C-alpha positions in Angstrom: 73.2 -53.4 14.8 69.4 -53.0 14.6 67.8 -49.6 14.4 66.7 -48.4 17.9 63.2 -47.6 16.8 60.8 -50.1 15.0 60.2 -49.0 11.4 63.2 -46.8 11.1 66.2 -47.4 8.8 69.8 -47.0 9.6 70.6 -45.0 6.4 68.5 -42.7 4.2 68.8 -41.2 0.8 67.0 -37.9 1.0 65.8 -37.1 -2.5 65.0 -33.4 -2.7 63.0 -32.3 -5.7 64.0 -28.6 -6.1 60.9 -27.9 -8.3 58.3 -29.4 -5.9 55.7 -27.1 -4.6 56.9 -24.2 -6.8 60.2 -24.4 -5.0 58.8 -24.9 -1.5 60.9 -28.1 -0.9 64.1 -26.3 -1.8 63.3 -23.3 0.3 62.5 -25.4 3.4 65.5 -27.7 2.9 67.7 -25.9 5.5 65.0 -26.5 8.2 64.6 -30.1 7.2 68.3 -30.7 7.2 68.6 -29.2 10.6 65.8 -31.5 11.8 67.4 -34.6 10.3 70.6 -33.8 12.1 68.9 -33.1 15.4 67.3 -36.5 15.2 70.8 -38.1 14.4 69.5 -39.7 11.2 72.3 -40.8 8.9 71.5 -39.5 5.4 72.9 -38.7 2.0 71.3 -35.9 0.0 70.3 -36.5 -3.6 69.3 -33.2 -5.4 69.0 -33.4 -9.1 67.3 -31.3 -11.8 65.3 -34.3 -13.1 63.6 -37.3 -11.7 65.5 -39.6 -14.0 68.8 -38.3 -12.7 67.7 -38.7 -9.1 66.5 -42.3 -9.8 69.8 -43.3 -11.3 71.7 -42.1 -8.2 69.2 -43.9 -5.9 69.4 -47.2 -7.9 73.2 -47.1 -7.5 72.8 -47.4 -3.7 72.2 -50.8 -1.9 68.6 -51.6 -1.2 69.0 -51.4 2.5 69.3 -47.6 2.1 65.8 -46.2 2.6 64.6 -43.2 0.6 63.0 -40.0 2.0 61.1 -38.4 -0.9 60.9 -34.7 -0.3 58.2 -33.3 -2.7 54.8 -34.3 -4.0 53.3 -37.2 -5.8 55.5 -36.7 -8.9 58.6 -36.9 -6.8 57.5 -40.2 -5.3 56.4 -41.5 -8.7 59.8 -40.8 -10.3 61.5 -43.0 -7.7 59.2 -46.0 -7.7 61.3 -48.1 -10.1 63.9 -48.2 -7.3 61.3 -49.3 -4.8 59.0 -51.9 -6.4 60.3 -55.4 -6.0 63.6 -54.3 -4.3 62.6 -54.2 -0.6 63.9 -50.6 -0.4 61.7 -48.7 2.1 60.1 -45.3 1.3 59.3 -42.4 3.6 57.5 -39.3 2.3 58.1 -35.7 3.3 55.1 -33.9 1.7 56.4 -30.6 0.4 54.8 -30.7 -3.1 51.8 -29.0 -4.7 49.1 -31.6 -4.1 50.6 -34.2 -1.8 47.6 -36.4 -2.6 49.1 -39.8 -1.6 50.5 -38.3 1.6 46.9 -37.1 2.2 45.7 -40.7 2.0 48.3 -41.5 4.7 47.0 -38.5 6.7 50.5 -36.9 6.6 49.9 -33.2 7.1 51.2 -31.1 4.2 54.3 -29.0 4.7 54.9 -30.5 8.2 58.1 -32.5 7.9 58.3 -32.9 11.7 55.2 -35.0 11.7 56.5 -37.0 8.7 59.8 -37.7 10.5 58.0 -38.7 13.7 56.2 -41.4 11.9 59.4 -43.1 10.7 59.1 -44.9 14.0 56.0 -46.7 12.8 56.1 -50.3 11.6 56.5 -50.4 7.8 53.4 -51.0 5.8 53.1 -52.7 2.4 50.9 -50.8 -0.1 49.9 -51.4 -3.7 51.1 -49.7 -6.8 49.8 -49.3 -10.3 51.7 -50.6 -13.4 50.7 -48.6 -16.5 51.5 -49.4 -20.1 50.8 -46.9 -22.9 49.7 -49.0 -25.9 49.0 -46.1 -28.3 49.9 -42.5 -27.9 52.8 -40.0 -27.7 54.7 -42.4 -25.4 53.7 -45.7 -26.9 55.5 -48.7 -25.5 56.4 -46.9 -22.3 55.7 -48.4 -18.8 55.2 -46.4 -15.6 54.7 -47.3 -12.0 52.4 -45.1 -9.9 51.5 -44.8 -6.3 48.4 -42.5 -6.5 46.7 -42.6 -9.9 46.2 -41.3 -13.4 43.6 -39.3 -15.2 42.7 -38.8 -18.9 40.6 -36.1 -20.5 39.4 -33.2 -18.2 41.7 -34.3 -15.4 44.8 -34.0 -17.5 43.6 -30.8 -19.2 43.3 -29.3 -15.7 46.9 -30.4 -15.0 48.0 -28.6 -18.2 46.1 -25.5 -17.2 47.8 -25.5 -13.8 51.1 -24.6 -15.5 49.5 -21.3 -16.5 47.8 -20.6 -13.1 48.8 -17.5 -11.1 52.0 -18.1 -9.1 50.3 -17.0 -5.9 48.0 -20.0 -6.0 49.3 -23.3 -4.6 47.8 -26.7 -3.7 44.0 -27.0 -3.8 43.4 -23.4 -4.8 45.6 -23.7 -7.8 43.8 -26.9 -8.9 40.4 -25.3 -8.4 41.3 -22.2 -10.4 42.6 -24.4 -13.2 39.5 -26.7 -13.2 37.1 -23.8 -13.6 39.3 -22.3 -16.4 39.4 -25.6 -18.2 35.6 -26.0 -18.2 35.5 -23.3 -21.0 37.3 -25.7 -23.3 35.4 -28.9 -22.4 35.3 -31.4 -25.2 34.1 -35.0 -25.0 35.8 -38.0 -26.6 34.3 -41.5 -27.0 35.9 -44.1 -24.7 35.6 -47.8 -24.0 36.6 -48.8 -20.4 37.0 -52.5 -19.6 37.7 -53.7 -16.0 38.8 -57.3 -15.5 37.4 -58.1 -19.0 34.0 -56.6 -18.4 32.9 -53.4 -20.0 32.3 -50.6 -17.6 31.4 -47.8 -20.0 31.3 -47.1 -23.7 30.4 -43.7 -25.0 31.1 -40.0 -24.7 33.1 -39.1 -21.6 34.8 -36.0 -20.1 37.3 -38.0 -18.0 38.5 -41.4 -16.9 40.5 -41.9 -13.7 42.3 -45.0 -12.5 43.2 -44.7 -8.8 45.2 -46.4 -6.1 44.8 -43.4 -3.7 41.6 -41.6 -2.8 42.2 -38.1 -4.0 43.9 -35.8 -6.5 44.3 -32.1 -7.1 45.2 -31.4 -3.5 41.8 -32.4 -2.1 39.3 -33.7 -4.7 38.0 -37.0 -3.3 37.8 -38.7 -6.7 38.0 -42.2 -5.4 36.7 -42.3 -1.8 36.5 -46.1 -1.7 40.1 -46.7 -2.7 42.3 -48.6 -0.3 46.0 -48.9 -1.1 46.2 -52.2 0.7 43.3 -54.1 -0.8 45.0 -55.4 -4.0 42.5 -53.5 -6.3 42.5 -50.4 -8.4 39.4 -48.2 -8.7 38.2 -46.9 -12.1 35.9 -43.9 -12.6 34.5 -42.6 -15.9 32.0 -39.9 -16.6 29.2 -40.2 -19.0 28.2 -37.5 -21.5 28.2 -34.3 -19.4 27.6 -30.6 -20.1 29.8 -27.9 -18.6 27.1 -27.2 -16.0 26.8 -30.9 -15.1 30.5 -31.3 -14.8 30.7 -28.3 -12.6 28.1 -29.9 -10.3 30.0 -33.2 -10.3 33.1 -31.4 -9.3 31.3 -30.0 -6.2 30.3 -33.6 -5.4 33.8 -34.9 -5.9 35.1 -32.4 -3.3 33.0 -34.3 -0.7 33.5 -37.7 -2.2 29.7 -37.8 -2.9 29.7 -38.5 -6.6 29.6 -42.3 -6.6 26.1 -43.5 -7.5 25.4 -40.5 -9.6 23.9 -41.6 -13.0 26.6 -39.9 -14.9 29.5 -41.5 -13.0 30.6 -45.1 -13.7 32.7 -46.8 -11.1 34.2 -50.3 -10.5 37.1 -51.8 -8.6 39.3 -54.5 -10.1 42.7 -55.7 -10.9 43.2 -54.7 -14.5 41.7 -52.0 -16.7 42.0 -51.2 -20.4 41.0 -47.7 -21.7 40.6 -47.0 -25.4 39.7 -43.5 -26.8 38.5 -42.6 -30.3 41.0 -39.7 -30.5 44.2 -38.5 -28.8 43.4 -37.6 -25.2 45.5 -35.7 -22.6 47.0 -37.9 -19.9 48.5 -37.3 -16.5 50.3 -39.8 -14.3 50.4 -38.9 -10.6 49.8 -35.3 -11.7 52.6 -35.1 -14.3 51.6 -34.6 -17.9 52.5 -37.4 -20.4 51.2 -36.0 -23.7 48.2 -37.7 -25.3 47.1 -41.3 -25.4 44.5 -43.3 -27.3 45.0 -46.7 -25.6 46.5 -47.8 -22.3 46.2 -50.6 -19.7 46.8 -50.6 -16.0 47.1 -53.4 -13.5 47.5 -53.4 -9.7 50.8 -54.5 -8.1 49.8 -55.8 -4.7 52.0 -55.0 -1.7 54.6 -53.5 -4.1 56.0 -50.7 -1.9 57.2 -50.7 1.7 56.2 -47.5 3.4 58.0 -46.3 6.5 55.8 -43.4 7.7 52.4 -44.8 6.7 
């Protein structure tokens, strides 16, 4: 029997990340569970300590079981291997720290009622990013992302966030960490090539490869990104001082940095990034050690979203 509402699924695997949002997802689970039952949605709860354990349980379920990812970008990213190329549908309940991809979809953070309401929408196919680490701490590893990655200053900020005051969450936590990281700014030399054409070679504070538009809970790093256009967006800074980078951060908040002479930007299908020294890396906000070489390609229409 078909689902009574277009875009809904008959069964859901609710994947709850107990660490998301500093424990916010776990604390709000009783409310979410009550709302799921009130709406008569059939679901199975998957609550594991690690993303890999949750992924294994999800992959054991038939692909017609949709997934509701309860958490942030990292939660969604951990589940993507069970979604790309399988036809399994994804719904997002944004109860994480940044909720950046949910922000692209205009899903209000911490409002699971709105997220569940939109399960009635027609499914939407969106792109994903396929990342291969060619040299670095996780050499040979491949990852699939929905939002994006950052190297250099971006990833250093993500590392600093682990030491930020517990009272700070979301954008405030990222902003505190960004300012703190400025004191340790160090530029590596990078070569960025998009679709075989060099975008930038020289000193750089950061390189970002994006499918979504924002990171850090509100920084509009890639305002021209469209997760349905079959292209990724690449941004690289030139040689900036601390003061210049601080000024660029203010522009990024508004998405007004494209066209600045110290910002290099291009859209394409594939990108290769090579650093002259080990450089910090984050994937959808999660730290992945250091890297000196990686490649990324877009996977068009790879993920079926239920509440887009």
